[in-house]
N, C-alpha and C positions, 0 to 999 in steps of 0.2 A: 800072660794076661793081656798083653797088648794085642795079641792076635784075637783073643776071645772078645775083647772090647770092640775091636774093629768089626768082627763078625756080628756081634750084637747090635752095634750101631748101624751096620749095613742092613741087617734084618729089619730093624725098626724103620729105617728110611724106606725100604722096599714096601713095608706094610703101609706106610703113610701114602705112598703113591697108588696103592691098590684100592684106596677108598673110592667108592663109586661116585663120580661126578658126572652130571648130565649137561650136555650142550644144548638140549632141546627139551620142550615141555609140550604136553598135549592137553587140550580141553575139548569138551563135547558140546554140541548145540542141537536144537531141533528146528524144523522148518514148518511153518503153518501158512495156510491160505484161506481166505474167506471169500466165498462166492456171494455177491450181493444180488438182490432181486433185480432182474432186468428192468430197465426203464421202458415204459410204454406210454403211448398217447392214443386217445380215442376221441372221435368227434362227438360233441353233444348238440351242436347247432350249426347250420349253414349260415353263410353271410348273405344278408339281403339289404340292399340300399333303399328299398321301398319305392314309392312313387316319386317320379322326378319330372319336372317340366323344363323345357329348354326353348330359348328364343330361336327364331329362324336365322337370325343374323349373328348371334353371339353365343358361343359355347361357354363352358365353365367346368367346375368340379363339384362333386359331392364328397365331403370328408365324413366318413363313418368312424367314429371313435370306438376303442375297445369297450367303452361303457355302454355302447349302443345308441349314443346320441349322434346327430348328424348336423352338418352345416353345409351351405352352398356358397359358391363364388360366381361372380360375373353374370353371364346370361342364364344361369340355372336357378330355378326356384323350387322350393319344396312345398307342394300343395297341402292344404289342411287335412285332406284325406291321405294320411301318410302311407297306408298300406303296411306291409310287414317290414319292419326295420329291425335288423338283428346283426350284431357282430358275430363272427364265427366263434364257436365255443368248443373247448377241448378239456379233457381231464387227463392229467399226467399222473402216473403211478410208478412207484419204485421203492427203494429203500428209504426209510424215514430219516429226515434231517439232511439228506444229501442235496447238493445244489446241482443245477443243470443249466445248459444253454438252450436258447430257443432260436431256431433259424427259420426265418420267414421267406416267402417267395419274393422275387423282385417285381415281376409283372405277371398279371393274369389277363387273358383276353376273354371278354364276354361277347358272344355272337347272337345276333337276332334270331329268334326261333324260326322265322320263315325265310331267311336269306343269308347274305354274306356280310351285312353291315356289322361292325364291331365297335366296342368300347374297351378301353384298357383300365384295369385297376392296378395301382402301384402304391408306393410309399406305405407299405404295410407296417402296422404298429401292433404291439401286444401289451397286455397287462397280465402278469408282470412283464416288464420290458427287458429283453435280452437274457436275463438270468432269473431262474426261479428256485425256490427251496421247497422240498417235499416234506412239509410239516406232517408228521404222522403218516408219511408215505404217499400223500396225494396232494395235488394242487390243481385248481381250475385256471385255465388260460383263456383270455378273450382276445380276439384278433380283429382289428379294423383296417381300413384301407381308404385310399383316395381314388374315386372314379372320375375319369376324364370323359366329359360329354361334349360331343362336337355340336357346333351350331346346326340347327335343323335336323338333329339326330332322328332317324326314323322311329316312329312310335311302335311300341310292342315290347314283348318280353325278351330280355337278353340273359343268357346263361353261360357260365364258364364250364370248362371241364374241371375235373378235380385239381386242387392245388395242395401242395405239401407244406405242412408245418412239422419241423423236425426237432426232436429234443435229444440231448446227449448229456450224460453225467460229466461234471467238471472233474 
């Protein structure tokens, strides 16, 4: 009986070791991706500083705010006949409620229509400033700048080439 008990105990022990134990486990997952509407910007208005008068001995600046208002400094005055005064205007479109950054130019050169005389526009500002939010997928952006006018600047129309305003999703 002792041998039978030993065999029975050995069989039970071997059966206990045969129970399936796992050293690893596996789970599954899925992958998704969402393509958002590309961000885009389109011009709605060109920038125009309007009519400007300058002294022969002292230059100055014209500050055109994004709101379309302007002020002058030093030897520059703004005549009562303002001419066309407009901040540059843009419409940004993309995915609703997304935020984006606005990158403005550093300097833009305006050249006299009949010659080589120039003026520089710089210190660009925008509304919204720096970052915008696409409420319902669209937002208007207005851009202003500061125009530097030299003393005795030659009379006439000055025009720049195209300048870039860039937008990117945050």
